[in-house]
N, C-alpha and C positions, 0 to 999 in steps of 0.2 A: 227145266228146273235144275239148278245146281246147288250143291251144299259143300262148304269147306269148313273144317274145324281147325282151329289154331290152338295147339297145346292144351286141349280140353278146357279152354277158358272162353273162347270166342267162336261163335258160329255165324257164318255169312251165307245167306240163302238168296238166290235170285229167282224171280218169276213164280213165286208160290201163290200169289193173289192176282186177280185181274185189276187193272188200273181203275175200272169202273167201281169195283168193290171199295178200293181205297178212297176214291173221290166221294163215294156215298158216305162213308164213315167220317171223313174229314169235314165234309159239308154239314153233316149232322152236328158234329161237335162245334163247328164254327158258329152255330146259332147262339152259343154262350158268349160271355164277355171275355175279351182278351185282357191280359195283364202283362206287364213286363216281367220276364222270367228272372229268377235269382237262384243262386246255389248257396245253401247253408254253409257257412265257414269258408266261402270263396276267398282263396289267397290272392286272386288277381281279378277283382270285380270289374276293372276297366276292360278286361278281355271278354266279359260275359255280356252279350247283347242278343236277346231273343225274346219272342213273345210266346205266351202259353195261354191256352184256353183255361180260364179260371175255374170252371166247374168240372174239374177232373172227377170221374166217377169211379167208385170202387165196387167190385162185385166178387162174391164168393163163387168158386167154380161150380159148386152144386146148383147154384141159382141159374146157371146158363142152360139147364136142361128143359126149360119151359118152351112152349111152342111159340108164344107171342113175344118175340125179342125185338128190342130196339136195334138200330143199325150198329151201335157200338157193342152191344151184347152179342149180336150175331157174328161180328168180326172177332171178338174174343173167343167165342165158341169154335170158329174155324181155326184161329191161330192155335188153340190148344189141341185141336184134332190133327194138326200137322206135325205134332211132336217137336216143335221148336223149343218150347218151354217144358221141362220135364214135369211129370206128374209123379209125386212121391207117395208110396203106400203109407197109410195111417197119418196123412197130413192134410190139413185144410190149405187151400190156396186162395189167397186174396189177390185180386187183380185190379190194378188201377190203370185207367186209360186216359190219355189227354192228347192234345195236338200241340206241336211246336212249329213256329215259323221263324226262320232266320233270313232276313233280307241282306242285301249287299252290305258288307262291313260287319255283319253279325257273326257271333261265334260263342264258344264256351271255354272257360279255363279248365285245366285239369281238375277233376273231382272224382269221387266215387259215389255210388247211389245209396250210401248209408244203410238204412234199415231194410232194404230190399234184398231178396235172395238172388234175383236175376232181373235183367231189364232187356227190352227189345225196342229197337228203332226200326220203323218201316218207312221207307222214303216214297214220296209221291212224285218227285221230280229229279231230273239229272241237272246238276249245276256245276259251275266252275268254282273250285275251292270248296270249303265246307266239309273237308275230309274228316272222318271219324278216326281218331288216333287213340290207341290203348297202349299203356305201359305193361309189358308182359315179360315174365322170366321164363325162358325155355327150360327143358328138362335138365339141362346142365347148369342152371342157375344164372345164365347170361341174360341180362336185361336188354330189351330192345323195344322199339316203337312199331306197332302194327298199324298201318295206315290203309283205310278203306275209303274209296271214293263214293260219294252219294250217287245213286243211280235209281231211276224210277223202278219201283217194284223190287227193291233190294231190302232185305231184312238183316239186321245184325242183332245177335243175342249175346249178352255177356253175363258171366257169373258175378256174384257179389264180390266187392272189394277190389275190382279191377279199376285202376285209375284211368280215366279217359277224358278226352276233350273233343271239341269241334273247332277245326281251324276256320279262319275268317272266310266267309263267303265272298268270292271275287265277282261273280256274275250270276244273276238269276235269283230266285227265291227258293230256299230250301225248306220244303214242307215235310213234316213227318208225323207219324202216329207213334206215340210213346206208350209202352206197356210195361208196368212194373209188377213183379210177382213177389209175394211174401208168403213163406211157408210157416205153418205152426202145427205142432203135434195135435191130433184130434182130441186128446184128453186134456189139453191145456185150456 
């Protein structure tokens, strides 16, 4: 297991899950209907080609303490136990989970994840192309592009407001589990 943090904005983790766990969750979510993915306000819709499981599920963190959990709930519980997504004192955490599939030629234009506080992408496959790229300013205010290749059992966690994209998949099928977290004060 390795972890690398880039300018306190992007976390890249390798080998935190077993591939069997990832396949179980992805297959469970695959039982729902696919739809063509879209990005709200996409400035380059011609560059956005992906499929998403339509029935994304939303869970509150406190509801993941039950014993009888579905595969997606059990995955979220484990993800949170690994401290990839921070748990903030006096905050509720709403978690949304879905699956994405990008086939050859698929990709996503630059976007940010809007209303979410942070987002995680966990890859099931290693493919050619399909790199995750984030626009980041370093501590000196210099902008650059961070590029991370998709690799089976790699997780990328980004903070809110980070513009990112997925470059075109050149070979293979890029399957991922997507988790979005939204924080709110407990008294709200």
